[in-house]
C-alpha positions in Angstrom: 1.8 -4.4 30.8 -0.5 -6.1 28.3 -3.1 -8.6 29.1 -2.8 -12.0 27.4 -5.6 -14.6 26.9 -5.0 -18.3 27.2 -7.1 -21.4 26.6 -6.6 -24.8 28.3 -7.4 -28.2 26.7 -10.6 -28.5 28.7 -12.0 -25.2 27.1 -11.4 -22.8 30.0 -10.4 -19.3 28.8 -8.5 -17.0 31.2 -6.5 -13.8 31.1 -3.0 -13.2 32.5 -1.6 -9.7 33.1 2.1 -10.1 32.4 5.2 -8.6 30.8 6.2 -9.7 27.3 9.4 -11.3 28.6 7.6 -13.3 31.3 7.0 -17.0 30.4 3.4 -18.1 29.6 1.5 -20.0 32.3 2.2 -23.7 32.5 -1.3 -24.8 33.7 -4.9 -23.7 33.8 -5.7 -21.9 37.0 -9.3 -23.4 37.0 -8.6 -27.1 36.4 -4.8 -27.4 36.4 -4.7 -28.9 32.9 -1.7 -28.2 30.6 -0.4 -27.2 28.1 -2.2 -23.9 27.6 -2.2 -22.1 24.3 -2.3 -18.4 23.5 -5.6 -17.2 22.0 -5.0 -14.9 19.1 -7.7 -12.6 17.6 -7.6 -11.1 14.1 -6.8 -7.4 13.9 -9.4 -5.3 12.1 -8.0 -3.5 9.1 -10.1 -1.0 7.1 -9.1 0.2 3.7 -11.0 3.4 2.9 -11.2 5.6 -0.1 -10.4 4.7 -3.6 -7.8 2.2 -2.6 -4.4 2.0 -0.9 -2.5 0.9 -3.9 -4.0 3.2 -6.5 -3.8 6.4 -4.3 -0.4 5.9 -2.8 1.7 4.0 -5.3 0.0 3.1 -8.5 -0.8 6.5 -10.1 2.5 8.1 -9.3 4.5 5.4 -11.2 2.1 5.7 -14.2 2.6 9.4 -14.4 6.3 9.1 -14.4 6.2 6.4 -17.0 3.9 8.5 -19.2 6.3 11.5 -18.8 9.2 9.3 -19.9 7.2 8.0 -22.9 6.1 11.4 -24.0 9.6 12.9 -23.8 11.0 9.9 -25.7 8.3 10.4 -28.4 8.9 14.1 -28.8 12.6 13.5 -29.1 12.2 11.0 -31.9 9.7 13.1 -33.9 12.3 15.8 -34.6 14.2 13.6 -37.0 12.7 15.4 -40.1 15.8 17.5 -40.7 14.2 20.9 -40.0 16.0 22.1 -36.9 14.9 25.8 -37.3 11.6 25.4 -35.6 11.9 23.0 -32.7 9.1 24.9 -30.9 5.7 23.3 -31.4 2.8 25.3 -32.9 0.4 26.8 -30.3 -3.3 26.3 -30.8 -3.7 29.9 -32.1 -1.1 29.3 -34.8 -2.7 26.1 -35.8 -6.1 27.9 -36.2 -4.5 30.6 -38.3 -2.8 28.0 -40.5 -6.0 26.1 -41.0 -8.0 29.2 -41.9 -5.4 30.7 -44.2 
């Protein structure tokens, strides 16, 4: 069972060990003032590394978009009418062509 912290209007802070389904206390056990309010604390969150968004979601989407763009570009470049050599020149073949 969790421990909950409450604060009364007079400034007293106290803890109650209770189930989640149990109702909150109606009055302060020290002075009897009511209503009491639940004290909430911020939860520490640490983002480490190069970033949550860029490592988990950002780059993967960009890679897929770039792959789609490059495949679309390569498909549109073959409109020259020469269908015999769809294969692109390798770097060695380009060197030989430049030398020769």
